[in-house]
N, C-alpha and C positions, 0 to 999 in steps of 0.2 A: 504493500499500500504505500502511496506517495502523500506526502504533505505538501499543501500548496497554501499559499497566502493571497486573501483576496480583500479588497477593501469595499466596504458598504457605506452608503449614506446611513444617517441615524434613523430616519423613517423606514428604510428597507430592513435594517437589522431589529427594528421594533416589529415589524411584521413577520419576519422569520421567527423571533421570540415569541412571539404570540401563537405561532404555528406549533412550535416546539411545547408549549404549555398545553395547548387543547387538544393536540394529538398524542401527547404522551411520549415524545421522544426525549432520550436520555441526554442529548446535547444538542447544538447547533450543527455539528458535522453531519450526524444522523439525517436532519431534516434536509440539510443542503444536498447531500448525496442522494436521496429520494426526489428532491427537485430536479437536479440534474438529470438523472435517469428519466424522470417524466419528461423533461424537455428534449431529452436525446430520442426518446420514443416518439414525440409529437413531430419533431423534426424529420424522421425517418418517414412517419405516415405522409406528411405534408409533401415528401420529395417522392412519395410513391415506392412503398414497400413492394419488391419484386421477388421472383422466387418463391420458396417455401415459405409457408407461414403457420402459425396458429392463431386463431382469433376467437373473440366472443363476440356474438351478435345479440345485443339487448333490444327487445321490442315489448311495446304495450299495444294490445289492441282488443277491440270489441268483440267478444266471441259470438255474439249474434250477428254481426255484421253479414249480409246476404252471402253465404257460400265461403266466406273468409276461410274457415277453418279448414275445409275441403280444399281451398285453392292452397293454402299455407302446406298441407300435407303432400298435396301434389308436387308443390316446389321441391320440398326437402327429399321427397322420392327419387325425383329426377336428378338431385345431386347427393344420393346416399354415401357418395365415395367422399365427400367432403365433410359429412356431419359425423362427430365423435360421440356427443352426447348432447342432452337438453333437460333443462329444468323448467316447470310449468308450475306457476302460481297464480292463484285466483286472488286478484286485489279486492273486487266487490262483486257485486251481482251481475254486472255487465262485462267487467275488464279482468284481462288476463295479462301476466307479465311473462314472457319467455325468454330465457337464456340460453343459447345454442353454442356449443362448442365446435368450432370448425378447423379443419386442418387439411391443407393441400397448396396449391399454386396460388400466389397472392391475387392474380388476375381472375381466376376462377371464383375464389372465395369473395373477393369484392363484388363481383357480378352477382352472386347468390345475395349477399347481404342486400345491395342496392334494390335487387328485385323483390325482396321481403320487405323493405321498409317502403317501398313505393306502393304495395298493395293497399287497395281501398280498405279503410277500415283498421288500418295500422297508425296509431295515433303518434307513436314516438319510435325513433329507432337510432341505434348507434352501433358501429361495426368497430372494433379496437383490433388491429393487425399487429402481430409481433413477430418479426422476422425469425425464421427456424431452418434447421437443416433435418429433414427428415431422411431417415435412413432405415432400409431393411435389412437387418443382420441376422445371422446364425452363430448363437453361442449359447453356452450351458447356463442354468440357472439351477444349481444343486448337482444332480446326477443326469439331468436330460438336456440335451441340447437341441433348440427348435429355431425356428426362424420367426421374428416378429418385428415390430416396427419401434424404433427409437426417435424421439423429437429432440432435439438439442435447440435451445435458443441460441441465435447467433449474437456474438459480443457486439456491443455497442448499438444495440437496438432495444 
């Protein structure tokens, strides 16, 4: 780990101290590291993640919206190779929140996310992409060797 020195004006330092206190960081360094990571991820997203990625697609929708549940199911079945897992939460009598974990080529993942978010009846949506290296490998766990996928987060993202 490297030690660096930065200069902050009083107002920015006070904002960071407030963040440290409200989020329970042990010190400024931890908060600044998290802020730097977040800024790097955002810069990567703005530049356009390419290649393999893992992603979280979060969206809120009205489950009674005309045929929306069927349309969403159809979309995810067409892209079953990108879908890893999903969490479904009933927020109230009419509204659901879904978190879908996706993995694959960033162009394909972005296309799927944009398609879901654009569906009529989806009220809010956000896709968060993280650059990754997806590798299928054969190696042992215990006494058996088998082929399976490992996903490694790429450095700097």
